[in-house]
C-alpha positions as CSV (number, residue, x, y, z in Angstrom):
1,X,-48.6,-18.4,-53.7
2,X,-47.5,-14.7,-53.7
3,X,-49.6,-11.8,-54.5
4,X,-49.8,-11.3,-58.7
5,X,-47.8,-8.2,-59.7
6,X,-48.8,-8.2,-63.2
7,X,-51.9,-6.5,-65.0
8,X,-53.3,-9.1,-67.5
9,X,-54.5,-7.4,-71.0
10,X,-55.0,-8.3,-74.9
11,X,-51.6,-8.3,-76.7
12,X,-51.5,-5.3,-78.9
13,X,-50.9,-6.3,-82.8
14,X,-47.2,-4.4,-82.4
15,X,-45.9,-6.7,-79.5
16,X,-46.9,-10.0,-81.7
17,X,-43.1,-10.3,-82.6
18,X,-42.6,-11.2,-78.8
19,X,-44.6,-14.4,-79.1
20,X,-41.7,-16.2,-80.4
21,X,-39.6,-15.5,-77.0
22,X,-43.0,-16.9,-75.4
23,X,-43.2,-19.6,-77.6
24,X,-39.7,-20.6,-76.7
25,X,-40.3,-20.3,-73.1
26,X,-43.3,-22.4,-73.3
27,X,-41.6,-25.5,-74.3
28,X,-41.1,-27.9,-71.4
29,X,-37.8,-29.3,-70.5
30,X,-37.9,-32.0,-67.6
31,X,-35.1,-31.4,-65.0
32,X,-31.4,-31.9,-66.2
33,X,-32.5,-31.5,-70.1
34,X,-30.8,-29.0,-72.0
35,X,-32.7,-26.3,-73.7
36,X,-32.8,-26.5,-77.4
37,X,-31.1,-24.2,-79.8
38,X,-33.6,-21.0,-80.6
39,X,-33.6,-22.1,-84.2
40,X,-36.0,-25.0,-82.9
41,X,-38.8,-22.1,-83.3
42,X,-38.1,-22.7,-87.2
43,X,-39.5,-26.0,-87.4
44,X,-42.9,-26.2,-89.1
45,X,-44.7,-27.9,-86.3
46,X,-43.6,-24.8,-84.0
47,X,-44.3,-21.9,-86.5
48,X,-48.0,-22.7,-86.6
49,X,-48.1,-21.4,-83.5
50,X,-47.2,-17.6,-84.4
51,X,-46.8,-17.1,-87.9
52,X,-49.0,-14.3,-89.2
53,X,-50.6,-14.5,-85.7
54,X,-53.4,-12.2,-85.4
55,X,-54.8,-12.9,-89.0
56,X,-56.3,-16.2,-88.8
57,X,-59.4,-18.0,-86.8
58,X,-59.3,-18.4,-83.1
59,X,-56.1,-15.9,-82.8
60,X,-56.4,-14.3,-79.4
61,X,-53.4,-13.9,-77.0
62,X,-53.4,-12.4,-73.5
63,X,-50.3,-10.7,-72.0
64,X,-49.2,-10.4,-68.2
65,X,-47.0,-6.9,-68.0
66,X,-45.3,-6.2,-65.0
67,X,-44.2,-3.1,-65.1
68,X,-42.9,-2.0,-68.6
69,X,-41.9,-5.6,-69.4
70,X,-44.3,-8.2,-70.6
71,X,-43.5,-11.5,-68.4
72,X,-46.2,-13.7,-69.9
73,X,-48.5,-14.7,-72.6
74,X,-51.7,-16.8,-73.4
75,X,-52.5,-17.4,-76.9
76,X,-54.8,-19.4,-78.9
77,X,-55.3,-20.3,-82.5
78,X,-57.5,-22.9,-85.1
79,X,-54.4,-24.8,-86.0
80,X,-53.1,-28.2,-86.9
81,X,-50.6,-28.4,-83.8
82,X,-50.3,-31.1,-80.9
83,X,-53.5,-30.1,-79.5
84,X,-55.4,-30.0,-82.6
85,X,-59.1,-31.1,-82.3
86,X,-61.3,-30.1,-85.2
87,X,-61.1,-26.8,-87.6
88,X,-63.5,-25.2,-85.3
89,X,-61.9,-25.6,-81.8
90,X,-58.9,-23.2,-81.0
91,X,-55.6,-24.7,-79.6
92,X,-54.0,-22.7,-76.6
93,X,-50.5,-22.3,-75.8
94,X,-49.4,-20.6,-72.3
95,X,-46.0,-19.2,-71.2
96,X,-44.5,-17.3,-68.1
97,X,-41.0,-16.3,-67.7
98,X,-39.4,-18.5,-65.4
99,X,-38.5,-15.6,-63.1
100,X,-42.1,-15.0,-62.7
101,X,-43.8,-18.6,-62.3
102,X,-45.2,-19.6,-59.3
103,X,-47.1,-16.3,-58.6
104,X,-50.6,-17.1,-60.2
105,X,-49.8,-15.2,-63.4
106,X,-50.3,-18.3,-65.5
107,X,-53.5,-18.8,-63.9
108,X,-54.7,-15.2,-64.4
109,X,-53.7,-15.5,-68.2
110,X,-55.7,-18.7,-68.7
111,X,-58.8,-17.6,-66.9
112,X,-58.5,-14.5,-69.3
113,X,-57.9,-16.1,-72.3
114,X,-60.8,-18.7,-71.9
115,X,-63.3,-15.6,-71.3
116,X,-61.9,-13.9,-74.6
117,X,-62.6,-17.1,-76.5
118,X,-66.0,-17.7,-75.0
119,X,-67.2,-14.2,-75.5
120,X,-66.0,-14.7,-79.1
121,X,-68.2,-17.4,-79.6
122,X,-66.2,-20.5,-79.4
123,X,-67.6,-23.4,-77.3
124,X,-64.5,-25.4,-76.6
125,X,-60.8,-25.0,-76.6
126,X,-58.0,-27.8,-76.4
127,X,-54.2,-28.4,-75.8
128,X,-51.5,-30.8,-75.6
129,X,-49.3,-31.0,-72.2
130,X,-46.4,-33.3,-71.5
131,X,-47.8,-35.8,-68.6
132,X,-45.1,-34.5,-66.1
133,X,-45.3,-31.0,-66.7
134,X,-46.2,-29.1,-63.7
135,X,-49.1,-27.0,-65.7
136,X,-50.8,-30.2,-65.8
137,X,-52.4,-29.4,-62.4
138,X,-53.3,-25.9,-63.8
139,X,-55.2,-27.2,-66.6
140,X,-57.1,-29.9,-64.3
141,X,-58.0,-27.3,-61.5
142,X,-59.2,-25.0,-64.6
143,X,-61.7,-27.4,-65.7
144,X,-59.7,-29.2,-68.5
145,X,-60.5,-33.0,-69.3
146,X,-58.0,-35.4,-70.3
147,X,-59.3,-36.5,-73.8
148,X,-56.5,-38.9,-75.1
149,X,-53.0,-40.0,-74.5
150,X,-50.1,-39.8,-77.1
151,X,-46.8,-41.1,-76.2
152,X,-45.8,-38.4,-73.3
153,X,-48.2,-36.2,-73.8
154,X,-51.9,-35.7,-73.0
155,X,-54.5,-34.1,-75.3
156,X,-56.9,-32.2,-72.8
157,X,-60.2,-30.6,-73.7
158,X,-62.3,-27.8,-71.8
159,X,-65.9,-26.8,-72.6
160,X,-66.5,-23.0,-73.0
161,X,-70.1,-23.3,-72.9
162,X,-72.2,-21.7,-69.7
163,X,-72.8,-24.6,-67.3
164,X,-71.3,-27.6,-69.0
165,X,-68.8,-29.2,-66.8
166,X,-68.6,-32.3,-68.9
167,X,-65.9,-32.8,-71.8
168,X,-68.5,-35.0,-73.3
169,X,-71.3,-32.7,-73.9
170,X,-69.4,-30.7,-76.4
171,X,-66.9,-33.3,-78.0
172,X,-68.3,-34.0,-81.2
């Protein structure tokens, strides 16, 4: 792993329009699969990740800045998405631009977002990840536990309570 050449910080309100690009980059594509048209982001099941960001419960976003360019983002909100657990648990999304992957930026983004959610009083966070997505290893390394399986995806949960290692301690 190379040295991280990015500054991690909270996203500013004037930058939320960039979440559209990061959401597109977050779409996992197995090798050989053609990327979808960008209009896929207009589907309701994807718009829920970014519409009106900053105004809803659980909205928190951190970005990776390399020079003057944002190269990654990790964000959360309480929403009815693929990783939805309940109306008190934020779901997260994470994206690093392809040319900046493999440098530890995703790990730093995720750890910073988890700290932000913990500071905001959330006790757990969830996500959905495709089974063959390499990011699965990051989530397991960062303490996410497999909660359920939905076809080609895993539903994962991580406790944000200090000292809680087991998902069962927080899953209700």
